[in-house]
N, C-alpha and C positions, 0 to 999 in steps of 0.2 A: 310636251315632253322635250327634254333637252336633246339637241342634236347638232351635228356638223354634217353639212351636205355640200355638194358642188354640182356644177354642170359646165360643159364646154360648148361654146358657140363659135363656129367658123365664120367670122364676119367677112372674110374675103369671098366666100361662096354663098353666104346668106342662109346657112342651115346649121343644124346641130352637128357636132363633131363626134361621130360614132367610132368606136374602136380605139379611143385614146386610153392608154394605161395610166393609172394614177396610184401613187403610193402615199400612205399617211404614216408619218413618223412622229413620235413623241420626242421632244428635246428636253432633257432634265439634267442639270448640273454638268453641261457639256457633253453628255452622253446621248446617243440617238438609239431609239428602239422602234423598229418597224411594227406598226399596229395592224395594218391591212393593206392589201393590194386589190385593185379592181380594174374594170374596163368600162368605159362609157357605152351605153346602149344606143339604139337607133335615135333616141330623143336627146342624145348628148349628156344624159344623166347617168348616175350610178343606180343600180337596181335597189339599193338600200342606202341609208345614211352611212357615212364613214364612221361616225360615232353616234351612239344614241343612249338615252337613259343614264344609268349610273356608270357607263363606260366613259362618259365625258367628264373629265377632270379639269379644274383650273390649271392652266399651264401654257406652254409654248409647243406648237405643232408645225410641222412642215408638210405641205402638200407638194409632191413632185409629179408634175404632168409630163409624161414622156411623149412629147408631140412630134419628135423627129420622124418616126415611121409614118404617122398620119400625114404629115406634110409631104413626105416623099411620094405617097400614094395619090394625094389630091391636089397638089400644086405643081405647076409646070415650070420648067426652066430655073430650077433652084441651084445655086452654086453650092459646091461642097468645099469645106464643111458648111452645114446649114447655119444660118444666122441664129436660129432658135432650134434647140434639140430637146433638152430637158429644162423645164421651167420650174424653179423651186420658189414656193410662196410660203413664207414664215408668218404665222399668225399667233397672236396671243388671245387665249380664251379666258376671260375674267369672271365669267358667271357659269358655274357648273349646271345651272338650270336653264341656261339661255338657248336660243335658237340661232345658229350661225349657218349662213349659206355663203359660199365663196365661188361665184361664177368666174370663169376664165373666158374672156373674149379674145379670140385668136386669129391672127393672120400670119403669113410666112415671115413678116419682118417686124412684128410688134404684137403686144398683148396688153390687156388691162384686166385687173381684178378689182373687186369691191366687196364690201359686206352687203349682201342682199338680204332678202327676208324669206 
């Protein structure tokens, strides 16, 4: 089944990042439309895919990871303003029947994303 999913790993602490708010927005012809908002669970994952089945269309999407509050709770001695607060990842989905997984590896001063399986 087609789907777009994500999870967040706190690589500074070596554990899943629970409680991170995530928003998924469709970007079409310069216009943005919020599709869903969710929060990561204890495993750093969302309880359901961000998109699944016929809701996944070919196009451009933005995942906004609102990591600021999480970092303030779990990292010590962070300067204000935070180096990372909202992380926006824009992805293009070229196959409406594909499986897309976008993990975020997070630390207070850097992050990495990739297309997982």
